[in-house]
C-alpha positions as CSV (number, residue, x, y, z in Angstrom):
1,M,0.0,0.0,0.0
2,N,1.3,3.4,-0.9
3,S,1.2,6.5,1.2
4,P,-2.2,8.3,1.2
5,S,-0.2,11.4,0.2
6,R,0.2,9.8,-3.3
7,S,-2.7,11.1,-5.3
8,G,-4.3,9.7,-8.4
9,V,-1.7,11.5,-10.5
10,F,0.8,8.7,-9.8
11,Q,0.7,5.7,-12.2
12,A,3.1,3.6,-10.2
13,G,3.7,2.9,-6.5
14,A,6.7,4.1,-4.6
15,D,9.8,2.0,-4.6
16,E,10.4,0.3,-1.2
17,R,13.8,1.9,-1.1
18,M,12.1,5.3,-1.4
19,E,9.7,4.5,1.4
20,A,12.6,3.5,3.6
21,F,14.7,6.5,2.6
22,G,11.8,9.0,3.0
23,E,10.3,7.8,6.3
24,S,10.4,10.0,9.4
25,I,8.2,7.9,11.7
26,S,11.3,6.6,13.4
27,F,11.9,10.0,14.9
28,D,8.7,12.1,14.6
29,R,6.5,9.6,16.4
30,R,7.2,11.5,19.6
31,L,4.9,14.2,18.2
32,Y,1.8,12.0,18.3
33,R,0.2,13.7,21.3
34,H,0.6,17.1,19.8
35,D,-0.7,15.9,16.5
36,V,-3.8,14.5,18.1
37,K,-4.3,17.7,20.1
38,G,-3.9,19.8,16.9
39,S,-6.2,17.6,15.0
40,I,-9.0,17.8,17.6
41,A,-8.7,21.6,17.6
42,H,-8.8,21.6,13.8
43,A,-11.9,19.4,13.7
44,E,-13.7,21.5,16.3
45,M,-12.9,24.7,14.3
46,L,-14.2,23.0,11.1
47,A,-17.4,22.3,12.9
48,T,-17.7,25.9,14.1
49,V,-17.4,27.2,10.5
50,G,-19.8,24.6,9.1
51,L,-17.4,22.3,7.3
52,L,-18.1,19.4,9.7
53,S,-21.3,18.4,11.4
54,E,-21.5,18.0,15.1
55,E,-21.8,14.2,14.8
56,E,-18.8,14.0,12.5
57,T,-16.8,16.1,14.9
58,R,-17.8,14.0,17.8
59,L,-16.9,10.8,16.0
60,I,-13.5,12.2,14.8
61,C,-12.5,13.6,18.2
62,E,-13.5,10.4,20.1
63,S,-11.6,8.3,17.6
64,L,-8.5,10.5,17.8
65,R,-8.5,10.1,21.6
66,E,-8.7,6.4,21.3
67,I,-5.8,6.4,18.8
68,Q,-3.8,8.4,21.3
69,L,-4.4,5.7,23.9
70,D,-3.3,3.1,21.5
71,L,-0.1,5.0,20.8
72,D,0.4,5.5,24.5
73,E,0.3,1.7,24.9
74,G,2.3,0.9,21.7
75,K,-0.7,-0.8,20.0
76,L,-0.6,1.1,16.7
77,P,1.5,-0.7,14.1
78,I,4.3,1.3,12.5
79,R,4.2,1.2,8.7
80,F,7.0,2.8,6.7
81,E,4.8,3.4,3.7
82,L,2.8,5.9,5.8
83,E,6.0,7.9,6.2
84,D,5.3,9.9,9.3
85,I,3.3,10.1,12.5
86,H,0.7,12.4,10.9
87,M,-0.2,10.0,8.2
88,H,-0.2,7.1,10.7
89,I,-2.8,8.9,12.8
90,E,-4.9,10.0,9.8
91,Q,-4.9,6.5,8.3
92,A,-5.8,4.9,11.7
93,L,-8.7,7.4,11.8
94,I,-9.9,6.4,8.3
95,D,-9.5,2.7,9.1
96,R,-11.9,3.2,12.1
97,I,-14.5,5.7,10.8
98,G,-14.2,5.6,7.0
99,D,-15.0,8.7,4.9
100,T,-15.7,10.8,8.0
101,G,-12.0,10.4,8.9
102,R,-11.1,11.6,5.4
103,K,-12.7,14.9,6.1
104,L,-10.3,15.8,8.9
105,H,-7.6,17.0,6.5
106,T,-9.9,19.6,5.1
107,A,-8.3,23.1,4.9
108,R,-4.9,21.9,6.1
109,S,-1.7,20.5,4.7
110,R,1.0,18.4,6.3
111,N,3.1,21.5,5.9
112,D,1.1,23.6,8.4
113,Q,0.2,20.5,10.4
114,V,3.9,19.6,11.0
115,S,4.8,23.2,11.8
116,T,2.0,23.4,14.3
117,D,2.9,20.1,16.0
118,I,6.6,21.0,16.3
119,R,5.8,24.4,17.7
120,M,3.6,22.8,20.4
121,W,6.3,20.2,21.1
122,V,9.0,22.9,21.4
123,R,6.8,25.0,23.6
124,D,6.3,22.2,26.0
125,A,10.0,21.3,25.9
126,I,10.9,24.9,26.7
127,D,8.6,24.9,29.7
128,K,10.2,21.7,31.0
129,L,13.7,23.1,30.4
130,D,12.8,26.3,32.2
131,H,11.8,24.3,35.3
132,Q,15.0,22.3,35.2
133,L,17.1,25.5,35.0
134,K,15.2,26.9,38.0
135,T,15.9,23.7,39.9
136,L,19.6,24.1,39.2
137,Q,19.5,27.8,40.2
138,T,17.9,26.7,43.5
139,A,20.6,24.1,44.0
140,F,23.3,26.8,43.8
141,L,21.2,29.2,46.0
142,S,20.9,26.5,48.6
143,R,24.7,26.5,49.0
144,C,24.9,30.2,49.7
145,E,24.0,30.0,53.3
146,S,26.1,26.9,54.2
147,D,29.1,28.3,52.3
148,A,28.7,31.9,53.4
149,D,31.9,32.1,55.4
150,V,34.1,30.5,52.7
151,I,36.5,32.7,50.7
152,L,37.7,31.5,47.3
153,P,40.3,32.7,44.9
154,A,38.8,34.1,41.7
155,Y,40.8,33.6,38.6
156,T,41.5,35.4,35.4
157,H,43.7,33.7,32.7
158,L,43.6,30.8,35.2
159,Q,45.8,32.8,37.5
160,R,44.8,33.8,41.0
161,A,43.3,37.3,40.8
162,Q,41.1,38.5,43.7
163,P,39.3,36.9,46.7
164,V,35.6,36.4,46.5
165,L,33.0,34.9,48.8
166,A,31.9,31.4,47.8
167,P,28.2,32.6,47.6
168,H,29.4,35.2,45.0
169,Y,30.6,32.3,42.9
170,W,27.3,30.5,43.2
171,L,25.4,33.7,42.4
172,A,27.4,34.0,39.2
173,Y,26.1,30.7,38.0
174,I,22.5,31.7,39.0
175,E,22.9,34.8,36.8
176,K,24.1,32.8,33.8
177,F,21.2,30.4,34.0
178,S,18.8,33.4,34.6
179,R,19.9,34.8,31.3
180,D,19.3,31.4,29.7
181,R,15.8,31.4,31.1
182,E,15.2,34.9,29.8
183,R,16.3,33.8,26.3
184,L,14.0,30.8,26.5
185,A,11.1,33.0,27.4
186,D,11.8,35.4,24.6
187,C,12.3,32.6,22.2
188,R,9.0,31.0,23.3
189,R,7.1,34.1,22.2
190,R,8.1,33.4,18.6
191,V,7.5,29.7,18.9
192,N,4.0,30.3,20.2
193,R,2.5,31.4,17.0
194,C,0.0,29.0,15.3
195,S,0.8,27.8,11.8
196,L,-2.4,25.8,11.3
197,G,-4.6,27.1,8.5
198,V,-2.0,28.4,6.1
199,A,-2.3,25.0,4.4
200,A,0.3,24.1,1.8
201,V,1.6,27.4,0.7
202,A,-1.1,30.0,-0.3
203,G,-3.8,29.5,2.3
204,T,-7.2,28.1,1.6
205,T,-10.4,29.1,-0.1
206,L,-12.5,27.5,2.6
207,P,-14.0,29.8,5.4
208,I,-11.8,28.7,8.3
209,D,-11.2,30.5,11.6
210,R,-7.4,30.4,12.3
211,Q,-7.8,32.5,15.5
212,L,-10.2,30.0,17.0
213,T,-7.8,27.1,16.3
214,A,-4.9,29.1,17.8
215,E,-7.0,29.8,21.0
216,K,-7.9,26.2,21.4
217,L,-4.3,25.2,21.2
218,G,-3.0,27.9,23.6
219,F,-1.1,30.0,21.0
220,E,-0.8,33.7,21.5
221,S,-1.3,34.5,17.9
222,V,-1.3,33.2,14.3
223,T,1.4,33.5,11.7
224,A,0.8,36.2,9.2
225,N,2.0,35.0,5.8
226,S,1.4,31.6,4.4
227,L,4.5,31.6,2.2
228,D,6.7,32.5,5.1
229,T,5.0,30.0,7.5
230,S,5.5,27.1,5.1
231,S,9.2,27.5,5.1
232,D,9.9,29.1,8.5
233,R,12.3,27.2,10.8
234,D,13.7,30.3,12.4
235,F,12.0,29.4,15.7
236,M,13.8,26.0,15.6
237,M,17.2,27.6,14.9
238,E,16.7,30.2,17.6
239,T,15.7,27.5,20.1
240,A,18.8,25.5,19.1
241,F,21.0,28.6,19.7
242,V,19.5,29.1,23.2
243,L,20.2,25.4,23.9
244,S,23.8,25.9,22.7
245,V,24.3,28.8,25.1
246,I,22.9,26.6,27.9
247,A,25.3,23.8,26.9
248,S,28.2,26.3,26.9
249,H,27.3,27.4,30.5
250,L,27.0,23.8,31.7
251,S,30.3,22.9,30.0
252,G,32.1,25.8,31.6
253,W,30.8,24.9,35.0
254,A,31.8,21.3,34.5
255,E,35.3,22.2,33.4
256,E,35.8,24.5,36.5
257,W,34.6,21.8,38.9
258,I,36.7,19.2,37.2
259,L,39.7,21.4,37.9
260,W,38.6,22.1,41.4
261,S,38.3,18.4,42.1
262,T,41.9,17.6,41.2
263,V,44.6,17.1,43.8
264,E,46.3,20.2,42.4
265,F,43.3,22.5,43.3
266,N,41.6,20.4,46.0
267,F,38.7,22.9,46.3
268,I,35.8,20.5,46.0
269,K,34.8,16.9,46.6
270,L,32.3,15.6,44.2
271,P,29.6,13.1,45.2
272,Q,30.9,9.7,44.4
273,T,27.5,8.6,43.1
274,F,28.3,10.8,40.0
275,C,31.9,9.6,39.6
276,T,33.4,6.4,38.2
277,G,36.5,4.4,38.8
278,S,39.3,3.0,36.6
279,S,39.6,-0.5,35.2
280,I,43.3,-0.6,36.2
281,M,44.0,2.1,38.8
282,P,42.1,1.3,42.0
283,Q,42.6,4.7,43.6
284,K,40.8,6.7,40.9
285,V,37.6,8.6,41.5
286,N,37.0,10.2,38.1
287,P,34.6,13.1,37.5
288,D,33.0,11.3,34.5
289,A,29.6,13.0,34.8
290,L,31.2,16.4,34.5
291,E,33.5,15.2,31.7
292,L,30.4,13.9,29.8
293,T,28.6,17.2,30.4
294,R,31.6,19.0,28.9
295,G,31.7,16.5,26.0
296,K,28.0,16.3,25.2
297,S,27.8,20.1,24.9
298,A,29.6,19.6,21.6
299,K,26.6,17.7,20.2
300,V,24.2,20.5,21.1
301,M,26.4,23.1,19.4
302,G,26.8,20.8,16.4
303,N,23.1,20.4,16.1
304,L,22.7,24.2,15.7
305,Q,25.2,24.1,12.8
306,T,23.2,21.3,11.3
307,L,19.9,23.2,11.4
308,M,21.5,26.4,10.0
309,L,23.1,24.5,7.1
310,L,19.9,22.6,6.5
311,V,17.9,25.8,5.7
312,K,20.7,27.7,4.0
313,N,19.8,28.4,0.4
314,L,16.4,26.7,0.4
315,P,13.9,28.4,-1.9
316,M,10.7,29.9,-0.5
317,A,8.1,27.6,1.1
318,Y,8.2,23.9,2.0
319,N,11.0,21.6,0.8
320,R,11.4,18.0,1.8
321,D,14.8,18.9,3.3
322,L,12.9,20.3,6.3
323,Q,11.9,16.8,7.3
324,E,15.5,16.6,8.7
325,D,15.0,19.5,11.0
326,K,13.6,17.4,13.9
327,P,16.4,14.9,14.8
328,P,19.0,17.6,15.7
329,L,16.4,19.6,17.7
330,F,15.1,16.6,19.5
331,D,18.7,15.5,20.2
332,S,19.6,18.9,21.6
333,F,16.7,18.9,24.0
334,D,17.3,15.3,25.0
335,T,21.0,16.1,25.7
336,I,20.3,19.3,27.7
337,F,17.5,17.5,29.7
338,A,20.0,14.8,30.6
339,M,22.8,17.2,31.5
340,L,20.5,19.3,33.8
341,D,19.1,16.1,35.3
342,I,22.4,15.4,36.9
343,A,23.7,18.9,37.4
344,A,21.4,19.9,40.3
345,P,22.3,16.8,42.4
346,I,26.0,17.3,41.7
347,V,25.8,20.9,42.9
348,A,23.8,20.0,45.9
349,G,25.9,17.0,46.9
350,S,29.4,18.4,46.5
351,Q,31.5,19.6,49.4
352,L,34.0,22.5,49.5
353,Q,37.4,21.4,50.8
354,R,37.4,24.2,53.4
355,E,40.7,23.4,55.1
356,S,42.6,23.0,51.8
357,I,41.2,26.3,50.4
358,A,42.0,28.2,53.6
359,N,45.6,26.8,53.8
360,R,46.5,28.3,50.5
361,L,44.2,31.3,50.4
362,E,47.1,33.8,51.0
363,E,49.0,32.5,48.0
364,G,48.8,34.5,44.8
365,Y,48.6,37.9,46.4
366,L,44.8,38.2,46.1
367,D,44.8,41.4,48.1
368,A,47.2,43.3,45.7
369,T,44.4,45.1,43.9
370,T,42.8,46.1,47.2
371,L,46.1,47.6,48.3
372,M,46.3,49.6,45.1
373,E,42.7,50.9,45.5
374,W,43.5,51.8,49.2
375,M,46.4,53.9,47.9
376,I,44.0,55.6,45.4
377,K,41.6,56.4,48.2
378,K,44.6,58.1,49.9
379,G,45.0,60.4,46.9
380,M,47.6,58.5,44.8
381,P,47.2,58.4,41.0
382,Q,46.1,55.0,39.8
383,R,49.0,54.3,37.5
384,R,51.6,55.2,40.3
385,A,49.7,53.0,42.8
386,H,49.6,50.2,40.2
387,H,53.4,50.4,39.7
388,L,54.2,50.6,43.4
389,V,52.0,47.6,44.4
390,G,53.7,45.6,41.6
391,A,57.1,46.4,43.2
392,I,55.8,45.5,46.7
393,V,54.5,42.2,45.4
394,G,57.8,41.6,43.8
395,E,59.6,42.0,47.1
396,A,57.0,39.8,48.9
397,M,57.6,37.1,46.2
398,E,61.4,37.3,46.8
399,K,60.9,36.9,50.5
400,K,58.2,34.2,50.0
401,V,55.7,36.0,52.3
402,A,52.2,37.4,52.0
403,L,51.7,41.1,51.7
404,K,50.3,41.4,55.2
405,D,53.5,39.8,56.5
406,L,55.8,42.5,55.0
407,S,57.1,45.0,57.6
408,L,56.0,48.6,57.5
409,D,59.6,49.5,56.6
410,A,59.5,47.2,53.6
411,L,56.3,48.8,52.5
412,Q,57.5,52.4,53.1
413,K,60.7,51.6,51.1
414,H,58.4,51.7,48.0
415,A,55.8,54.2,49.2
416,P,57.0,56.4,52.1
417,E,53.5,57.8,52.6
418,L,52.1,54.5,53.9
419,D,51.4,54.1,57.6
420,E,50.1,51.4,59.9
421,S,46.6,51.7,58.7
422,V,47.6,50.0,55.4
423,Y,47.3,46.7,57.2
424,E,43.6,47.2,57.5
425,C,43.3,46.3,53.8
426,L,45.8,43.5,53.6
427,G,45.0,39.8,53.8
428,T,42.1,38.1,52.1
429,Q,39.6,38.7,54.9
430,N,40.2,42.4,54.9
431,A,40.3,42.5,51.1
432,V,36.9,41.0,50.8
433,A,35.5,43.3,53.5
434,A,36.8,46.3,51.6
435,F,34.5,45.8,48.6
436,V,31.6,48.2,48.3
437,S,30.4,48.4,44.6
438,Y,27.0,47.0,43.5
439,G,27.4,43.5,42.1
440,S,30.7,43.0,43.9
441,T,31.7,40.3,46.4
442,A,31.1,42.8,49.3
443,P,29.5,40.8,52.1
444,D,26.5,43.2,52.3
445,Q,26.1,43.0,48.5
446,V,26.2,39.3,48.4
447,K,23.8,39.0,51.3
448,A,21.3,41.3,49.4
449,Q,21.7,39.3,46.2
450,V,21.0,36.1,48.0
451,A,17.9,37.5,49.6
452,S,16.8,38.8,46.2
453,W,17.2,35.5,44.5
454,T,15.5,33.7,47.3
455,T,12.5,35.8,46.7
456,K,12.7,35.4,42.9
457,L,13.1,31.6,42.9
458,S,10.4,31.0,45.5
459,S,7.8,32.5,43.3
């Protein structure tokens, strides 16, 4: 049996190799619930405008719900000649209710049907992803109170730079994932436009009500141009881009914590339930979950490239190339879902190695910039203060001591105007306490940010 999409114009059936080559049921079957939902809304709209009777609509909708139950339970046979999930559902409907089932496709094409289904699927996936990101933010926020007294070295160029409170680090991740959620919300607005009713390419001569269908399906609006809608995959590329940014953030976090978990850093102990061992070295506790997070991010970014290259140079309106848009998008969502599923418990279950961090905290002259700014507050030009502190650090390095351990004579050798009060800004504890700017690691600022995020994430 050939696909119902092959009309009477064909004088020969499709080659079996073509059927196998052209099928998409192997990956688009996950759209079945959205296809049933869209078909029910379409049928109800057709009844409203007089293109279906009430009895026909009742029969169609009841049968569609039964088909969904069969799909839920895996009872609907998969047939490659039916190509995709949309034709499987339509053919099952026709097999059950005959010609009445053939009326469902009135005033729609698979072009607008597929576009509507994928928009509904992406919309639901975005909502799930937003919830997962919020859960991860909450996991970082939950660390802020327990780690409130811990000071960490912040790095630039992977060299020790300045001291920050541990909660300031956790808040940085919360901010990154907040921007991801903002991008998702903004992207969702463009996803949430209903394609149904533009038909194949030019619209329809039948008196349909697209706004009604959109309202039934929870869309905010309808797409405005049938030609554009038939070819539009911008919403998928935009979504794939947002997923790539999320993957980048997760990969960066994973890389940092992989480093932190090494003997060389010894900043954090990862939960062993998310680590693996070695087949030959019995002492190994490897951060495989984080390494896979870092590795899998490449797939998500590659999928964005696939989508962009897929639509490049396509002529206006629908082309069969667009069948291949779903596997990379599905894969990106699946990968991000999996990455986030383990990220929150890793964050919640890890332990800072407080003693190790504290023992080395004065290494790297994290208070040097604070000393420079202390000089500036005393009236010294920034460039002179920058040069003098560099010279003071050089002397401390030669003596292998911290800045706070240099004598006043040693400090005054470089800057005679310094007095005993300079020690109020030296040492990591004093350096952290000296910060005042909004968004900084100042204890009051961090406390306020934690309170603000507690309120935001509890709503």
